[in-house]
C-alpha positions as CSV (number, residue, x, y, z in Angstrom):
1,X,9.4,-25.4,-0.4
2,X,10.0,-22.5,2.1
3,X,12.2,-19.5,1.0
4,X,15.0,-18.2,3.0
5,X,14.9,-14.5,3.8
6,X,17.9,-13.7,1.7
7,X,16.3,-15.3,-1.3
8,X,13.1,-13.4,-0.8
9,X,15.2,-10.2,-0.7
10,X,16.8,-11.1,-4.0
11,X,13.5,-11.9,-5.6
12,X,11.9,-8.5,-4.4
13,X,14.9,-6.5,-5.5
14,X,14.9,-8.0,-9.0
15,X,11.2,-7.3,-9.2
16,X,11.8,-3.6,-8.3
17,X,14.5,-3.2,-10.9
18,X,12.2,-4.6,-13.6
19,X,9.3,-2.4,-12.6
20,X,11.5,0.7,-12.2
21,X,12.9,0.3,-15.7
22,X,9.4,-0.2,-17.0
23,X,8.3,3.3,-15.8
24,X,11.1,5.1,-17.7
25,X,9.6,7.5,-20.2
26,X,6.1,6.3,-19.6
27,X,3.2,7.5,-17.6
28,X,1.3,4.3,-17.8
29,X,-0.9,3.8,-14.8
30,X,-0.3,0.0,-14.4
31,X,3.5,0.4,-14.7
32,X,3.5,3.1,-11.9
33,X,1.2,0.9,-9.8
34,X,3.4,-2.2,-10.2
35,X,6.5,-0.1,-9.3
36,X,4.9,1.0,-6.1
37,X,3.8,-2.5,-5.1
38,X,7.4,-3.8,-5.7
39,X,8.6,-1.1,-3.3
40,X,5.9,-1.9,-0.7
41,X,7.1,-5.5,-0.7
42,X,10.7,-4.4,-0.1
43,X,9.8,-2.0,2.6
44,X,7.7,-4.6,4.4
45,X,10.7,-7.0,4.3
46,X,13.0,-4.3,5.6
47,X,10.6,-3.6,8.4
48,X,10.6,-7.2,9.4
49,X,14.4,-7.5,9.2
50,X,14.7,-4.4,11.4
51,X,12.1,-5.5,14.0
52,X,13.6,-9.0,14.2
53,X,17.0,-7.5,14.9
54,X,18.6,-9.2,11.9
55,X,20.0,-5.9,10.7
56,X,19.8,-2.2,11.6
57,X,18.1,-0.8,8.5
58,X,19.1,2.8,9.4
59,X,22.6,1.9,8.5
60,X,21.6,1.1,4.9
61,X,20.7,4.7,4.2
62,X,20.8,4.3,0.3
63,X,17.6,2.4,0.6
64,X,15.9,5.7,1.6
65,X,15.9,6.4,-2.1
66,X,13.3,3.7,-2.5
67,X,10.9,5.7,-0.2
68,X,11.5,8.8,-2.3
69,X,10.7,6.9,-5.5
70,X,7.6,5.5,-3.8
71,X,6.4,8.9,-2.7
72,X,6.9,10.6,-6.1
73,X,5.3,7.8,-7.9
74,X,2.6,7.7,-5.4
75,X,1.5,11.3,-6.1
76,X,1.2,10.5,-9.8
77,X,-0.8,7.4,-9.0
78,X,-3.0,9.2,-6.5
79,X,-4.2,11.8,-9.0
80,X,-4.6,9.3,-11.8
81,X,-6.9,7.3,-9.5
82,X,-8.7,10.6,-8.5
83,X,-9.4,11.1,-12.3
84,X,-10.7,7.6,-12.7
85,X,-13.0,8.0,-9.8
86,X,-14.2,11.3,-11.1
87,X,-15.0,9.7,-14.5
88,X,-17.0,6.9,-12.7
89,X,-19.0,9.3,-10.8
90,X,-19.7,11.6,-13.8
91,X,-21.1,8.5,-15.6
92,X,-23.3,7.5,-12.7
93,X,-24.4,11.0,-11.9
94,X,-24.8,12.0,-15.7
95,X,-22.6,15.1,-15.0
96,X,-19.4,16.7,-16.5
97,X,-16.9,18.5,-14.4
98,X,-14.3,20.0,-16.7
99,X,-13.0,22.4,-14.1
100,X,-12.1,19.6,-11.8
101,X,-10.6,17.5,-14.7
102,X,-8.4,20.5,-15.4
103,X,-7.3,20.7,-11.8
104,X,-6.4,17.0,-11.6
105,X,-4.6,17.0,-15.0
106,X,-2.4,19.9,-13.7
107,X,-1.5,17.9,-10.6
108,X,-0.8,14.8,-12.7
109,X,1.5,16.7,-15.0
110,X,3.4,18.4,-12.2
111,X,3.9,15.2,-10.3
112,X,4.9,13.2,-13.4
113,X,7.6,15.8,-14.0
114,X,8.8,15.6,-10.4
115,X,8.9,11.8,-10.7
116,X,10.8,11.6,-13.9
117,X,13.3,14.2,-12.8
118,X,14.1,12.2,-9.7
119,X,14.6,8.8,-11.5
120,X,18.2,9.4,-12.7
121,X,19.1,10.0,-9.1
122,X,18.8,6.4,-8.3
123,X,22.0,4.6,-9.2
124,X,21.7,0.9,-9.5
125,X,25.4,0.3,-8.9
126,X,25.0,1.9,-5.5
127,X,21.7,0.2,-4.8
128,X,23.2,-3.3,-5.5
129,X,26.3,-2.4,-3.5
130,X,24.0,-1.6,-0.5
131,X,22.0,-4.7,-1.2
132,X,25.1,-6.9,-1.1
133,X,26.0,-5.4,2.3
134,X,22.5,-6.3,3.7
135,X,22.7,-9.7,2.0
136,X,25.7,-10.6,4.1
137,X,23.7,-9.6,7.3
138,X,20.7,-11.8,6.6
139,X,22.5,-14.8,5.1
140,X,22.5,-17.9,7.3
141,X,19.8,-17.0,9.7
142,X,18.6,-20.1,11.5
143,X,15.2,-21.6,10.7
144,X,14.3,-21.5,14.4
145,X,15.2,-17.8,14.9
146,X,13.5,-16.9,11.6
147,X,10.3,-18.7,12.6
148,X,10.3,-17.2,16.1
149,X,10.6,-13.7,14.6
150,X,8.0,-14.3,12.0
151,X,5.5,-15.3,14.6
152,X,6.2,-12.2,16.6
153,X,6.0,-10.0,13.7
154,X,2.6,-11.3,12.6
155,X,1.1,-11.7,16.0
156,X,1.9,-8.0,16.9
157,X,0.0,-6.9,13.8
158,X,-2.9,-9.4,14.2
159,X,-3.5,-8.6,17.8
160,X,-3.5,-4.8,17.1
161,X,-5.9,-5.1,14.1
162,X,-8.2,-7.4,16.0
163,X,-8.5,-4.9,18.8
164,X,-9.1,-2.1,16.4
165,X,-12.2,-3.8,15.1
166,X,-14.0,-3.5,18.4
167,X,-13.7,0.2,18.5
168,X,-17.0,2.0,17.9
169,X,-15.4,4.0,15.1
170,X,-13.2,1.3,13.8
171,X,-12.9,3.1,10.5
172,X,-10.4,5.5,11.9
173,X,-7.9,2.6,12.0
174,X,-8.5,1.4,8.5
175,X,-5.3,3.0,7.1
176,X,-3.3,1.1,9.7
177,X,-5.2,-2.1,9.2
178,X,-4.6,-1.9,5.4
179,X,-0.9,-1.5,6.0
180,X,-0.6,-4.4,8.4
181,X,-2.5,-6.7,6.2
182,X,-0.1,-6.0,3.4
183,X,2.9,-6.6,5.6
184,X,1.5,-10.1,6.6
185,X,0.6,-11.1,3.0
186,X,3.8,-9.7,1.4
187,X,6.0,-11.7,3.8
188,X,4.0,-14.9,4.8
189,X,2.4,-15.2,1.5
190,X,5.9,-15.8,0.0
191,X,6.4,-18.8,2.3
192,X,9.6,-17.9,4.1
193,X,10.3,-20.0,7.1
194,X,7.6,-22.5,8.2
195,X,5.0,-20.1,9.7
196,X,3.0,-20.0,6.4
197,X,2.0,-23.7,7.0
198,X,0.0,-22.6,10.0
199,X,-2.2,-20.4,7.8
200,X,-2.5,-22.5,4.7
201,X,-4.9,-25.0,6.1
202,X,-7.5,-22.4,7.3
203,X,-6.7,-19.1,5.5
204,X,-6.5,-18.5,1.8
205,X,-4.3,-15.5,1.0
206,X,-6.4,-15.0,-2.1
207,X,-9.3,-14.2,0.3
208,X,-7.1,-11.6,2.2
209,X,-6.2,-10.1,-1.2
210,X,-9.9,-9.6,-1.9
211,X,-10.3,-7.8,1.5
212,X,-7.3,-5.7,0.6
213,X,-9.0,-4.8,-2.6
214,X,-12.2,-3.5,-0.7
215,X,-9.7,-1.6,1.6
216,X,-8.0,-0.2,-1.5
217,X,-11.3,1.0,-2.9
218,X,-12.2,2.6,0.4
219,X,-8.8,4.3,0.7
220,X,-9.0,5.6,-2.9
221,X,-12.5,7.1,-2.4
222,X,-11.5,8.5,1.0
223,X,-8.6,10.3,-0.5
224,X,-10.8,11.5,-3.4
225,X,-13.2,13.0,-0.9
226,X,-10.3,14.8,0.8
227,X,-9.1,16.1,-2.7
228,X,-12.6,17.4,-3.4
229,X,-12.4,19.6,-0.2
230,X,-8.9,20.8,-1.2
231,X,-10.2,21.7,-4.7
232,X,-13.2,23.5,-3.2
233,X,-11.1,25.4,-0.8
234,X,-8.8,26.8,-3.6
235,X,-11.7,28.0,-5.7
236,X,-12.5,31.7,-5.8
237,X,-16.1,32.7,-4.9
238,X,-17.5,32.9,-8.4
239,X,-16.5,29.4,-9.7
240,X,-17.3,27.9,-6.2
241,X,-20.9,29.3,-6.7
242,X,-21.0,28.0,-10.2
243,X,-19.9,24.5,-9.3
244,X,-21.6,24.3,-5.9
245,X,-24.3,21.9,-7.0
246,X,-22.0,19.5,-8.8
247,X,-19.6,19.5,-5.9
248,X,-22.4,18.6,-3.5
249,X,-23.5,15.7,-5.7
250,X,-19.9,14.4,-6.0
251,X,-19.3,14.7,-2.2
252,X,-22.6,12.9,-1.5
253,X,-21.7,10.1,-4.0
254,X,-18.2,9.7,-2.6
255,X,-19.4,9.5,1.0
256,X,-22.0,6.9,0.1
257,X,-19.3,4.7,-1.5
258,X,-17.0,5.2,1.6
259,X,-19.7,4.3,4.0
260,X,-20.7,1.2,2.1
261,X,-17.1,-0.1,2.0
262,X,-16.8,0.6,5.8
263,X,-20.0,-1.4,6.4
264,X,-18.8,-4.3,4.1
265,X,-15.3,-4.4,5.6
266,X,-15.9,-4.9,9.3
267,X,-17.4,-8.4,9.3
268,X,-14.8,-9.6,6.7
269,X,-11.9,-8.1,8.7
270,X,-13.2,-9.5,12.0
271,X,-13.5,-13.0,10.5
272,X,-10.0,-12.9,9.0
273,X,-8.2,-11.5,12.1
274,X,-10.1,-13.7,14.4
275,X,-9.0,-16.8,12.5
276,X,-5.4,-15.5,12.5
277,X,-5.5,-14.7,16.2
278,X,-6.8,-18.1,17.1
279,X,-4.2,-19.9,15.0
280,X,-1.4,-17.9,16.5
281,X,-2.5,-18.3,20.0
282,X,-2.5,-22.1,19.6
283,X,1.0,-22.0,18.2
284,X,2.8,-19.0,19.6
């Protein structure tokens, strides 16, 4: 049975509260990851509500705090992932890089402190007061209007991503493609309105999640490569010379992983977005 948009909002908000409370006084990687996913879902829903004209999300300014939580948790998560990738490459290259571990640990510690310092600034009483105001705006939207706006929301993203894939250097668009694919799955995958029925016969959202996982791997390694550059730039000349060979090995390994993901992704993304585009053109 299809969900209404207000019910999906309630579901996503409850999930956020649960994950937020799970991160209190912990630095567990999965807890922080789950918190960020819950916020991504809410922000995708807010974007749809705003684009559809159901509510002006700028007037619900307290929700801006979710973005602040997302960014602070994101910095912690980012450096945790950097450290995991470093350990993976150390194992495959049979190398140890204690200076880089120390650099990453310092960033993790600093960002964990900033994250936990901000958490008391989010008041759930105020959050739910704002949520109630939004709920009144989105309650009672007709099925016809909801489906019309869902189709428009999805088609805009599918058309743009499909066009990206024909660019010679399509990889410059991968960050945007990743974001749009999540928007589609977070909303349509939850079966609001009737639009999801168009996709279920020909597209398995489990398959799109697999593609998202590859995109996520590409994104993490691309960010790691950028961090290697930042790490190298802040080194003084002596340690830079001492670690030059290790850095070159790491950068080479990271770049090879990135290029492999880019090569794998293109046909998978083209297949998925071509299917979506054909479905939408028959029904839009």
